[in-house]
N, C-alpha and C positions, 0 to 999 in steps of 0.2 A: 504494500500500500504506500503510495506516495505521501510523504510527510509534509507538514507545513514548512519545514526547513528547506525541503526540495523545491516547493513552490516559490518560496522566497528567492532561492538561487536561480530559478527559471526567470523570475521577474528581473533580478539583477542582471542576468545574462542578456535578456531582451533590451534592457536599458543600455547595457554596455556596448551593444552593436548599433546604438543610435535610434532605437525605437522609443518614442515617447509613450508613457503610460496614459490611459484614458483620462480626459480632463475631469471626469466625474469623481476621480479619486482625489478630492481636495483635502481630506482630513485623514489622519492615521486610522480613524475608525472605519472609513470607507475602504482603505487598503486592507485592513484586517478582514472586513466582510468579503472582499474579493478573494483573499487568500483562502478563506473558509469555503467559498463556492468552488474555487479551483481544486481544493483538496478533495472535495466530494466528487467532482468530475473526474479527477485522476485517481480515485480510490482503488480501481481495479488494476492499476499499473504499479510496478515496483519503482523505487527511486531511480534505479539505473535506466529503466525503460522510459520514464518521464523525462529524464535528462537527455536521453537519446532522441526523443521526439523533439525536444527543444533544439538540439544541435542539428537535426535534420531540417527543421523549419528555418533556422537562421542561414542555412546554406542553400535554400531554395529560392526560386523567383517569387514565392508567396510572401517573402519577408520584406514587406513594405510598410506595414503599420502593425499596431498591437493586435495580436490574434485573439479571437474568442477561444475558449477552451476546446471546442469541437474541431477547430482548424488545427490546433496543435496535436490533438488526439489522432487526427488523420495521418500524422507523421510518425506515430508510434510504430515500432517494428512489428508488434503483434497485429496491428490493423493492416499493415502492408502485406504481411504473410497471409492474412485471410483473403485478401484480394487475389493473391497468387493461387491459393487453393481453389478459388472460385473460377479461375481462368480455364481449368480443364473442363469444368461443367459447361461453361459458356461455349467453348469450342465444340463440345459434343452436341449441344443444342443447335449450333450453327450447321454442323455437318448433317444432323438429322433433318433440318429444314431444307438443305440442299438436296438430299436424297428424296424428300417428299415433294418438293416444288420444282426442283431443277435449278440450274445455275442460269441467271439471266445473262444472255449474251446479246449485245446490240447487233443489229444487222450490219454487215460489212458493206461499205460503199464499193461499187464496181468501178 
């Protein structure tokens, strides 16, 4: 489970690369509320996996502004692995559709 310390480290990392935190975080209380929300959102990840998601995010083209928790969660290794696991199923569905409906081939110009 990702701890509050890890979430604080993620926030510090995002700020260190030049991303400004949300303007709504005007008081320490608001920041603590955000840390609590992020801790709940990242509850199923380990500290290492949460930091890995942060590192993946900051090296991606998505790294332009402060991410909501869901955007960062999409960069978690376990999320990316589930997409890979799903790829075989999607390929199988595509091949089944081709067998059933055929491959569309446009007419060749003479």
